BAFISE-12825 format. One record per residue (C-alpha): residue in three letters; z, y, x. Coordinates in pm, whole numbers, padded with zeros to 5 digits, always signed. Example, Ala and Ser with C-alpha at 12.3 -4.5 7.8 and 13.67 -1.06 7.14 Angstrom:
BEGIN
ALA+00780-00450+01230 SER+00714-00106+01367 
***
This chain:
BEGIN
MET-01944+06217-00558 ALA-02130+06257-00884 VAL-02363+05980-00985 ALA-02701+06055-01137 ALA-02733+05986-01507 ALA-02797+05624-01582 THR-03013+05473-01848 GLY-02953+05171-02066 GLN-03323+05113-02117 THR-03557+04886-01926 LYS-03919+04979-01868 LEU-04232+04771-01850 PHE-04276+04678-01488 SER-04636+04794-01511 GLU-04509+05144-01593 LEU-04278+05137-01291 VAL-04563+05032-01062 GLY-04826+05261-01214 PRO-05205+05217-01201 VAL-05277+05040-00873 PRO-05621+04886-00811 VAL-05648+04532-00675 GLY-05800+04514-00328 SER-05868+04239-00078 VAL-05625+04146+00196 LYS-05744+04299+00518 ALA-05891+04051+00762 GLY-05790+04049+01128 GLY-05490+04203+01298 ALA-05124+04146+01219 LEU-05027+04037+00870 GLN-04779+04265+00696 VAL-04475+04071+00576 PRO-04194+04250+00386 PHE-03824+04191+00443 ILE-03515+04313+00258 ILE-03154+04373+00354 TRP-03019+04020+00333 GLY-02889+03753+00567 GLY-03176+03519+00487 ASP-03419+03768+00640 MET-03239+03735+00971 ALA-03413+03398+01004 THR-03744+03584+00972 PHE-03637+03826+01250 TYR-03528+03531+01463 ALA-03855+03344+01415 ASN-04059+03658+01487 GLY-03850+03801+01771 GLY-03817+04132+01588 LEU-04043+04338+01367 LYS-04355+04244+01564 THR-04427+03888+01674 LYS-04317+03837+02034 PRO-04452+03575+02276 GLY-04253+03255+02292 THR-04100+03291+01946 LEU-04123+03033+01669 PHE-04388+03227+01476 HIS-04588+03298+01792 LYS-04593+02929+01882 GLN-04722+02863+01530 GLY-05017+03092+01605 LEU-04894+03371+01376 ASN-04917+03745+01426 LEU-04688+03928+01187 ASN-04568+04282+01133 LEU-04238+04283+00940 THR-04191+04589+00720 PRO-03901+04713+00499 GLY-03933+04593+00140 ASP-03616+04701-00041 ASP-03836+04920-00261 PHE-03968+04625-00459 ILE-04195+04840-00672 GLN-04371+04963-00358 GLN-04391+04604-00238 VAL-04586+04516-00553 ARG-04819+04810-00500 ASP-04890+04698-00143 TYR-04942+04343-00267 ARG-05198+04448-00528 THR-05393+04672-00292 GLY-05408+04399-00028 LYS-05193+04576+00227 SER-04976+04264+00231 PRO-05045+03918+00087 PHE-04671+03855+00048 LEU-04386+03957-00180 ARG-04021+03917-00084 GLY-03743+03914-00339 THR-03539+03697-00571 PHE-03710+03462-00816 ARG-03595+03674-01111 MET-03741+03985-00945 MET-04071+03799-00922 GLY-04035+03723-01291 GLN-03999+04094-01367 ALA-04322+04160-01176 SER-04500+03850-01309 GLU-04720+04027-01562 VAL-04832+04288-01307 ILE-04920+04036-01038 GLY-05050+03775-01283 SER-05295+04004-01460 ASP-05562+03948-01192 PRO-05658+03599-01070 ARG-05662+03722-00709 THR-05300+03837-00713 LYS-05140+03559-00915 GLY-04826+03456-00733 VAL-04766+03132-00546 VAL-04399+03075-00461 ILE-04434+02940-00108 LEU-04072+02927+00011 GLN-03719+02924-00116 MET-03523+03087+00163 THR-03162+03094+00055 TRP-02905+03097-00220 SER-02677+03399-00229 ALA-02304+03373-00169 GLY-02262+03748-00121 ASP-02322+03914-00457 HIS-02038+03997-00690 MET-01945+04126-01033 VAL-01641+04350-00997 ALA-01431+04424-01306 ARG-01139+04645-01398 GLU-00785+04538-01471 GLY-00756+04365-01807 ILE-01088+04181-01781 LYS-00979+03833-01674 ARG-01258+03604-01798 VAL-01630+03658-01843 THR-01580+03635-02220 ASP-01378+03958-02195 LEU-01701+04147-02120 LYS-01792+04159-02488 GLY-01816+04520-02602 LYS-01777+04651-02246 THR-02004+04866-02027 VAL-02164+04702-01721 ALA-02343+04885-01438 VAL-02637+04719-01260 GLN-02936+04823-01050 GLN-03257+04859-01249 GLY-03503+04586-01154 GLY-03282+04459-00873 PRO-03143+04117-00776 HIS-02843+04140-01008 ILE-03039+04147-01333 GLY-03074+03770-01318 MET-02712+03725-01213 LEU-02596+03929-01513 ASP-02815+03715-01737 ASP-02652+03400-01597 VAL-02302+03542-01644 LEU-02374+03631-02007 LYS-02524+03291-02081 THR-02224+03117-01926 ALA-01996+03313-02158 GLN-02233+03250-02452 LEU-02288+03624-02483 GLY-02612+03814-02526 TRP-02730+04143-02378 ASP-02659+04308-02712 ASP-02291+04212-02674 ILE-02248+04459-02386 GLU-02364+04810-02301 VAL-02575+04819-01987 LYS-02614+05119-01760 PHE-02894+05097-01507 PHE-02895+05275-01171 ASP-03175+05324-00921 ALA-02997+05218-00603 LEU-02827+04895-00505 THR-02570+05068-00284 GLY-02466+05422-00196 PRO-02534+05725-00421 ASP-02676+05651-00767 SER-02559+05290-00746 PRO-02342+05071-00972 PRO-02046+05060-00726 GLN-02040+05440-00700 ALA-02063+05471-01078 PHE-01771+05226-01112 ARG-01564+05455-00891 ASP-01656+05773-01077 ASP-01665+05659-01438 PRO-01361+05473-01579 GLY-01569+05394-01886 ILE-01768+05142-01679 SER-01577+04815-01706 ALA-01774+04611-01453 CYS-02039+04661-01188 PHE-02248+04453-00953 ALA-02199+04492-00580 VAL-02303+04335-00251 THR-02024+04225-00018 PRO-01964+04552+00174 ASP-01929+04746-00153 MET-01711+04471-00301 PHE-01479+04501-00001 GLY-01463+04875-00060 LEU-01369+04832-00427 CYS-01110+04555-00405 SER-01064+04475-00031 ASP-01180+04111-00045 LEU-01298+03828-00267 ASN-00952+03721-00381 SER-00764+04052-00385 VAL-00701+04324-00641 GLY-00761+04687-00554 THR-00443+04893-00522 GLY-00601+05237-00512 ALA-00512+05264-00142 GLU-00765+05285+00142 GLY-01047+05371-00095 THR-01007+05070-00326 VAL-01009+05108-00704 LYS-00677+05021-00867 GLY-00703+04696-01063 ALA-01056+04617-00942 HIS-01117+04248-00877 VAL-01406+04005-00846 LEU-01475+03856-01187 VAL-01772+03641-01082 SER-01921+03586-00737 THR-02219+03396-00608 ALA-01963+03236-00379 GLU-01910+03016-00689 LEU-02216+03104-00900 SER-02415+02967-00611 ARG-02741+02875-00788 SER-02805+03212-00952 ILE-02986+03423-00691 ALA-03268+03231-00524 ASP-03444+03429-00251 VAL-03813+03350-00221 TYR-04145+03448-00067 VAL-04452+03474-00290 CYS-04811+03474-00165 ARG-05126+03605-00333 LYS-05330+03320-00480 ASP-05657+03428-00314 PHE-05495+03448+00030 TYR-05308+03121-00019 ASP-05623+02932-00118 ALA-05814+03065+00183 ASN-05531+03027+00436 ARG-05316+02734+00333 PRO-05262+02601+00691 LEU-05145+02948+00799 VAL-04906+02970+00504 ARG-04770+02624+00583 LYS-04705+02728+00944 PHE-04525+03041+00824 VAL-04302+02831+00599 ALA-04241+02572+00871 GLY-04154+02845+01121 TYR-03902+02996+00883 LEU-03745+02656+00809 LYS-03718+02589+01183 ALA-03543+02923+01231 ALA-03304+02836+00948 GLU-03222+02503+01113 GLU-03140+02669+01442 LEU-02941+02953+01287 VAL-02727+02715+01082 ASP-02612+02555+01407 LYS-02579+02882+01598 ARG-02383+03044+01314 ALA-02138+02753+01304 ALA-02096+02758+01682 HIS-02032+03132+01672 ASP-01749+03075+01425 THR-01581+02843+01676 GLY-01596+03111+01946 LYS-01902+02988+02136 ARG-02130+03265+02258 ASP-02503+03203+02234 GLN-02693+03493+02383 ASN-02993+03443+02156 TYR-02762+03459+01856 ILE-02585+03770+01990 ASN-02925+03929+02046 LEU-03021+03854+01685 LEU-02702+04014+01552 ASN-02758+04328+01757 GLN-03125+04336+01663 THR-03036+04310+01294 VAL-02802+04610+01328 GLN-03088+04808+01484 ILE-03335+04707+01213 TYR-03101+04776+00920 THR-02936+05075+01099 GLU-02565+05127+01159 ALA-02537+05320+00834 VAL-02608+04995+00648 LEU-02474+04741+00897 PRO-02228+04903+01136 ASN-02196+04632+01399 ALA-02274+04276+01510 ASP-01968+04136+01332 GLU-02102+04276+01004 ALA-02439+04119+01082 HIS-02271+03783+01132 GLY-02090+03831+00802 LEU-02422+03908+00631 LEU-02558+03578+00757 LEU-02247+03397+00637 ASP-02313+03532+00287 CYS-02629+03326+00252 THR-02674+02952+00208 PHE-03003+02831+00347 ALA-03211+02595+00136 GLY-03380+02444+00439 TYR-03647+02175+00424 PRO-03440+01946+00196 GLY-03376+02234-00042 ASN-03743+02324-00066 VAL-03846+01968-00136 SER-03580+01953-00406 PHE-03666+02298-00545 PHE-04037+02228-00584 GLU-04058+01852-00635 LYS-03735+01705-00775 GLU-03762+01614-01141 GLY-03475+01718-01365 ASN-03353+01980-01116 LEU-03175+02242-01325 HIS-03196+02488-01036 GLY-03550+02398-00935 PHE-03881+02581-00966 GLU-03955+02492-01329 ALA-03607+02592-01446 PHE-03622+02922-01262 GLN-03974+02985-01384 LYS-03866+02941-01744 SER-03553+03156-01721 SER-03730+03427-01519 LEU-04016+03469-01764 GLU-03781+03461-02062 LEU-03572+03730-01898 ALA-03878+03942-01814 THR-04015+03938-02168 GLY-03675+03942-02336 ARG-03561+04251-02147 GLY-03892+04434-02178 TYR-04023+04412-01822 ALA-04329+04223-01946 LYS-04510+04187-02275 GLN-04627+03833-02214 LYS-04533+03541-01994 MET-04756+03496-01691 GLY-04632+03214-01476 LEU-04612+03171-01102 PHE-04748+02870-00915 PRO-04526+02630-00717 SER-04596+02609-00345 GLY-04816+02298-00352 LEU-04749+02253+00021 ALA-04765+01897+00151 TYR-04408+01845+00264 LYS-04500+01512+00422 ASN-04736+01699+00655 ASP-04667+01667+01027 ASP-04630+02045+01037 PHE-04294+01976+00877 LEU-04190+01620+00961 LYS-04276+01627+01333 TYR-04155+01985+01376 LEU-03825+01998+01190 LYS-03511+01798+01264 LYS-03314+01827+00940 THR-03547+01669+00688 GLU-03319+01419+00514 VAL-03328+01492+00141 VAL-03002+01318+00047 GLN-02704+01519-00070 GLY-02358+01371-00079 GLU-02064+01484-00285 ARG-01984+01853-00245 PHE-01608+01822-00294 ARG-01327+01602-00169 ALA-01228+01469-00509 GLU-00865+01381-00438 ALA-00805+01717-00272 VAL-00961+01899-00568 LEU-00743+01721-00822 SER-00435+01785-00609 GLU-00519+02156-00591 ILE-00576+02180-00967 GLU-00242+02011-01037 GLU-00070+02241-00789 LEU-00224+02546-00955 SER-00115+02414-01296 SER+00245+02358-01191 GLY+00258+02692-01013 GLY+00127+02889-01309 LEU-00176+03008-01111 LEU-00450+02819-01293 ASP-00540+03113-01517 ASP-00596+03334-01211 ARG-00848+03085-01073 THR-01024+03021-01405 ILE-01366+03181-01451 LEU-01427+03044-01800 SER-01274+02794-02038 PHE-01353+02635-02375 THR-01223+02340-02571 ILE-01320+02060-02804 ASN-01082+01905-03056 PHE-01056+01545-03173 LYS-00870+01319-03408 ALA-00538+01145-03341 ASN-00568+00863-03085 GLN-00940+00935-03033 THR-01058+00817-02691 GLU-01437+00801-02736 PHE-01659+01108-02741 SER-02010+01065-02872 ALA-02297+01278-02742 VAL-02422+01294-03100 GLN-02111+01493-03190 TYR-02057+01683-02865 ALA-02412+01733-02727 ALA-02383+02113-02727 GLU-02057+02106-02532 PHE-02186+01844-02286 THR-02500+02049-02224 ARG-02287+02355-02158 VAL-02076+02164-01905 ILE-02381+02029-01723 GLU-02554+02367-01701 MET-02233+02544-01605 ALA-02163+02298-01325 ASP-02517+02331-01194 LYS-02517+02712-01181 PHE-02165+02730-01041 GLY-02235+02486-00761 ASN-01928+02590-00559 ALA-01682+02578-00848 VAL-01519+02278-01014 VAL-01518+02187-01382 ALA-01176+02050-01475 ILE-01172+01835-01788 ARG-00812+01863-01904 GLY-00688+01632-02174 HIS-00404+01760-02396 ALA-00176+01578-02639 ASP+00032+01689-02936 PRO+00410+01706-02866 THR+00530+01630-03222 LYS+00629+01264-03163 THR+00805+01359-02840 LEU+01000+01634-03021 ILE+01109+01394-03294 ASP+01228+01136-03043 LEU+01402+01407-02840 ILE+01601+01531-03142 LYS+01696+01182-03255 ALA+01794+01073-02904 GLY+01997+01391-02849 ASN+02173+01347-03182 ALA+02251+00983-03106 LYS+02396+01074-02764 GLY+02582+01371-02906 THR+02438+01603-02641 LEU+02214+01792-02884 LYS+02375+02010-03149 ARG+02210+02174-03448 SER+02322+02479-03643 GLY+02172+02708-03902 THR+01987+02628-04220 SER+01673+02429-04298 GLY+01365+02603-04163 ASN+01581+02812-03930 TYR+01764+02553-03723 ARG+01899+02640-03380 TYR+01964+02378-03112 SER+02185+02356-02805 LEU+02182+02097-02529 ASN+02511+02030-02352 GLY+02641+02360-02486 GLN+02341+02570-02383 ALA+02077+02708-02620 LEU+01760+02499-02633 ASP+01443+02654-02779 LEU+01209+02384-02910 ASN+00919+02626-02854 ASN+00991+02628-02481 THR+00788+02320-02386 SER+00846+02363-02015 ARG+01224+02358-02065 LEU+01199+02049-02286 VAL+00988+01863-02031 ASP+01237+01948-01755 ALA+01526+01821-01969 ILE+01346+01495-02049 GLU+01259+01439-01683 ALA+01620+01516-01586 GLY+01736+01224-01806 ASP+01917+01433-02066 PHE+01784+01210-02346 ASP+01782+00872-02172 GLY+01987+00576-02290 VAL+01905+00557-02661 GLU+01722+00233-02724 ASP+01539+00325-03042 TYR+01434+00675-02937 ASN+01295+00734-02590 PRO+01127+01077-02547 ARG+01059+01002-02180 ARG+00850+00699-02277 THR+00680+00890-02561 MET+00594+01178-02327 GLN+00451+00938-02067 ALA+00241+00767-02334 ALA+00103+01106-02437 LEU+00022+01182-02071 ASN-00154+00848-02029 LEU-00355+00907-02347 SER-00456+01256-02234 ARG-00574+01118-01899 LYS-00774+00851-02079 ARG-00934+01116-02299 ALA-01026+01335-02002 GLU-01179+01043-01814 SER-01367+00932-02125 VAL-01512+01279-02171 LYS-01625+01288-01807 GLN-01800+00954-01841 SER-01966+01069-02163 VAL-02091+01386-01989 VAL-02225+01184-01696 GLN-02403+00937-01925 TYR-02546+01221-02132 ALA-02683+01388-01817 LYS-02823+01058-01692 GLY-03002+01009-02021 ARG-03171+01347-01971 GLY-03275+01263-01615 ILE-03020+01502-01461 GLY-02805+01400-01169 ILE-02443+01518-01152 ASP-02218+01555-00851 MET-01930+01338-00968 SER-01687+01518-00736 GLN-01750+01849-00911 ILE-01620+01729-01248 GLN-01253+01639-01233 PRO-01059+01482-01524 GLN-00691+01573-01553 GLY-00426+01456-01797 VAL-00194+01734-01907 GLY-00003+01548-02177 ILE+00225+01766-02391 ALA+00290+02025-02116 GLU+00059+02298-02252 PRO+00051+02277-02632 PHE-00151+02531-02827 ILE+00131+02529-03083 ALA+00462+02419-02930 LYS+00635+02318-03255 PRO+00370+02219-03511 ARG+00467+02252-03875 SER+00167+02077-04027 VAL-00097+01817-03954 ASP-00351+02095-03902 GLU-00130+02266-03645 ALA-00072+01935-03466 GLY-00448+01883-03463 GLN-00495+02206-03267 ASN-00296+02053-02982 MET-00520+01746-02966 ARG-00794+01885-02748 VAL-00994+01851-02431 GLU-01025+02172-02237 PHE-01306+02253-01994 ARG-01211+02498-01720 LEU-01448+02639-01459 ILE-01221+02689-01160 ARG-01250+02859-00821 VAL-01126+02618-00558 SER-01040+02679-00194 ALA-01287+02616+00087 GLU-01058+02344+00221 VAL-01153+02105-00060 THR-01528+02154-00010 GLN-01739+01929+00210 GLU-01939+02118+00472 SER-02318+02088+00461 ASP-02604+02265+00635 PHE-02809+02331+00325 ASP-02767+02349-00051 PHE-03024+02162-00256 
***
């Protein structure tokens, strides 16, 4: 299938919308509320009983009368919002940022963000073979939907890699999925190195989140998920926005709409979990079937797919909304998203000037919430089982699989025997770690301390010579070694470590490479732990809380030198480093929680 020509240019959002007069929201009758194809909107269907409010449903009991209408054409949503056909907008926060100048140009239509619905865990950046880390995107072509939910995700990916939009070539497509979409372009044009895709398209390209396409069964050979919101879990925030004039005149109604949605989210979290254990809840089954009917089988073939769509979203819930709108120092809260969204809108040419949105302003201590909802505790424990995480990282390291699970890595160097790391010297790196950990809420940052192997090599040679087990031949600068009659390459660190651990150099009192290697390991652990504590203290000083379980120190010792056999002090210095790795970890090491906040 041929894909329509793409453009690498953004347009002012006002040009996309066109000249649309501002009208008043119609009084009386059902309120028009848009929805999009996303699992979080299933809570809206559940609360409403379908597209029209049904008796006995959560929204009906709240005194609401709603007419849910398709809103995947966000530009048309904005037109309806301006004319007064609907007082609501439905999209991601970054989509609201793109529209901010259009809706903020009239005091009546200024946007109030009334609800954070969910975080996405079902959006993905799929890349071709050879692109292993996000830093490999430099100079490559990336396909993304124009004005869609993945614009903000791409911005986050680039920032994480410390790349700018000018470092890549962007091709925009009109559709999110199907013809004239990034996934279809990725199939048809080998010059496109990466594309953005929702879960069904990702499955089609590479079969699943952790697999590589083989070219069979419709997959693309070498295609794999480079970044997913399964890890980049604080990138796509789904929200509802309300017109300022309607919000001011109908705040109790808006609060009841928000409370009804949060109640639906509470109930669906439990029903979804029960469904995964094999329990059949007829109301839940009805919702799945209803969602298939609403989205059509062409988009969502069956109830199992509808369940999967719901699994792809992480509800914010009441605790998440309180945190999003009211928690100070929240790097994934309203103020942070407001700033990044407006910078993205003006920086990419969707808007000429920054016109901000308003936070909800809802009284979360109101009885409409506290006496209505059950899950209102705003206390979040540690996300990961720390010991299990460290065990998994060490297993990946020993098995040679750590690179496959690494999304991004960078290092800092230090002086010999250094064990303290000042924020004055490393503020930029600490900030990067803190922001990276916050955005990638379902990934782990491993702080891996490394040591230089030079002293261990010296002791190994002297001990081997003293025992007579190590032989040297050749000339100076080109020596060759053998251990017990077999060739021994001093550049093969793994082989050296195995020989030391096997006791091949034990028994020489003055030279003990086993002891030297252990001392290097202990020092590297101390460095890693010191860096973690420095990062935590730096974050605390900025009023930012850190999930201690997400940042894991690990001592590597001499096992992974940058230069295996240093020939100078400068080369030895390159081995003395602390490495930060952003790592995908298995679900088994993650603590289950109802909401993410």
